[in-house]
C-alpha positions in Angstrom: 13.3 29.1 -25.2 15.4 32.2 -24.7 14.6 36.1 -24.7 16.1 36.2 -28.3 13.1 37.5 -30.3 12.9 35.4 -33.4 14.7 32.2 -31.7 11.7 30.4 -31.7 9.5 31.4 -34.6 13.0 30.3 -36.5 13.6 27.1 -35.1 9.3 25.9 -35.6 9.8 27.1 -38.8 13.1 24.5 -39.8 10.8 21.7 -38.1 8.2 22.1 -41.1 10.8 22.2 -43.9 8.9 20.9 -46.9 11.6 17.8 -46.6 10.2 16.7 -43.6 8.3 13.7 -42.8 9.8 12.5 -39.1 11.8 15.3 -37.8 8.9 17.8 -38.0 7.6 19.5 -35.4 5.9 16.1 -33.6 9.1 14.7 -32.7 10.2 17.7 -31.7 7.6 17.9 -29.1 8.2 15.2 -28.1 11.3 15.1 -27.6 10.8 18.1 -25.3 8.4 15.9 -23.1 10.5 13.0 -23.3 13.3 15.7 -21.5 10.5 16.5 -19.0 10.2 12.9 -18.1 14.2 13.1 -17.2 14.5 16.3 -16.3 14.7 15.6 -12.7 17.7 13.1 -13.5 19.6 16.1 -16.2 22.0 18.5 -14.0 21.6 21.4 -16.1 17.8 20.8 -17.7 17.9 23.9 -19.4 20.7 23.5 -21.5 19.8 19.6 -22.0 15.9 21.6 -23.5 17.9 24.2 -25.0 19.8 21.4 -27.5 16.3 19.2 -27.9 15.2 22.4 -29.4 18.5 22.6 -31.4 18.9 18.9 -32.2 17.6 18.6 -35.4 17.1 22.6 -36.2 18.7 21.7 -39.4 18.1 18.4 -41.1 18.4 17.8 -44.1 18.1 13.5 -45.6 20.8 13.9 -47.9 23.6 15.6 -45.5 25.8 14.2 -43.1 26.8 17.3 -41.5 22.7 17.9 -40.0 24.4 17.7 -35.9 27.4 19.7 -36.5 25.5 22.3 -38.4 22.7 22.4 -35.4 25.2 23.1 -32.5 26.1 25.9 -34.7 23.3 27.4 -35.5 22.7 26.5 -31.7 25.9 28.6 -30.8 24.9 31.5 -33.3 22.1 31.7 -32.5 22.4 32.3 -28.1 25.2 34.3 -28.5 23.7 37.5 -26.6 20.3 35.9 -25.5 20.2 35.4 -22.0 21.8 32.0 -22.0 25.1 33.1 -23.9 26.6 31.4 -21.6 25.3 27.9 -21.6 26.4 27.8 -26.0 28.9 26.0 -26.1 27.0 23.2 -23.5 24.7 23.3 -25.8 25.9 22.5 -29.5 27.9 19.8 -27.1 24.5 18.1 -25.8 23.6 18.7 -30.2 26.6 17.0 -31.2 26.2 13.6 -29.1 23.2 12.6 -30.6 25.0 11.7 -34.3 25.9 8.5 -31.5 23.0 8.7 -29.4 26.2 7.0 -27.7 27.1 9.5 -24.0 29.7 8.9 -21.7 27.8 6.9 -19.0 29.1 9.5 -16.7 27.1 12.7 -18.1 23.5 12.5 -17.1 22.8 15.6 -19.3 23.7 13.3 -22.6 22.0 11.1 -21.5 18.6 12.9 -20.6 19.2 14.3 -24.3 20.2 11.0 -26.2 17.9 9.3 -24.4 14.4 12.3 -25.0 16.1 11.8 -28.7 15.8 8.0 -28.1 12.4 7.7 -26.9 10.3 6.7 -30.6 12.5 4.1 -30.6 10.0 2.8 -27.1 6.0 4.3 -29.0 3.5 2.3 -29.5 3.4 -0.1 -32.6 1.1 2.2 -34.4 3.4 5.4 -33.0 6.9 3.4 -34.2 5.2 2.8 -37.7 4.3 6.0 -38.0 8.4 7.1 -37.0 9.9 4.2 -40.0 7.7 5.5 -42.7 7.8 8.7 -42.0 11.6 8.2 -42.2 11.1 6.0 -45.2 9.6 9.2 -46.7 12.8 11.1 -46.0 14.9 9.3 -47.4 12.6 8.7 -50.4 15.8 9.8 -53.0 16.9 6.0 -52.0 15.6 2.8 -53.4 14.1 -0.1 -51.3 17.7 -1.9 -52.0 19.8 1.2 -50.4 17.1 1.7 -47.9 16.8 -1.9 -46.9 20.8 -2.0 -45.9 21.0 1.5 -44.6 18.2 1.0 -42.0 19.2 -2.6 -41.1 22.7 -1.8 -40.2 21.0 1.4 -38.7 19.4 -1.0 -36.6 21.9 -4.1 -36.0 24.6 -1.0 -34.7 21.6 -0.3 -31.9 20.4 -3.7 -31.0 23.8 -4.6 -30.4 24.5 -2.3 -27.7 24.4 -3.6 -23.7 21.3 -0.4 -23.7 19.6 2.1 -25.4 19.3 4.5 -23.0 21.7 5.5 -20.6 18.9 6.8 -17.5 17.4 5.3 -15.4 13.8 5.8 -16.7 15.1 4.7 -20.2 16.4 1.7 -19.1 13.4 1.0 -16.6 10.7 2.0 -18.9 12.5 2.7 -22.5 14.3 -0.5 -23.0 12.7 -3.7 -23.7 9.7 -2.1 -25.3 11.9 -0.5 -28.4 14.7 -3.7 -28.5 11.2 -5.2 -29.7 10.2 -2.3 -31.9 13.3 -2.7 -33.2 14.0 -6.6 -33.6 10.1 -6.1 -35.4 11.1 -3.5 -38.1 14.5 -5.5 -39.2 12.6 -8.3 -39.2 10.7 -6.6 -41.4 13.2 -5.2 -43.6 14.7 -8.4 -44.1 11.7 -10.3 -45.2 
């Protein structure tokens, strides 16, 4: 984190808001660990790590602009810090997490998006916890609405030629992620 007093504390407090059941401090830690795992594939790993901290800083399942709001927050909170010169890049990276589809030449975008989607390749137990957390965050939706929305997201992901853009993601996560997504989709369609 940058040398700005209170920024890390502010961000950590956001990740423990009571509405968070998946997009919480555990998710933040997992994303940062995945970024470390993928760091060799990044051009500016510092910007990617900062974007990891900010990517879900604002998260309300009833909003459609969480990523944009998080990007603006990054721009605001990084102003005047030792990493102020990376503000625009951090905000750009955060915005990529809307669709997780960076340009294949965007290695930093690929690292952040792959780190955020690493959960899709988790063990079946952890994947189940992730799914339960997402469902809890969307408790305001009835089951048919949730199933329809979640199924559409999974269909979109599975229709991609590749889920991951980094070499590591393609080699180590792709197959397992597709198995997890396919199994979840089958359960939703029962």
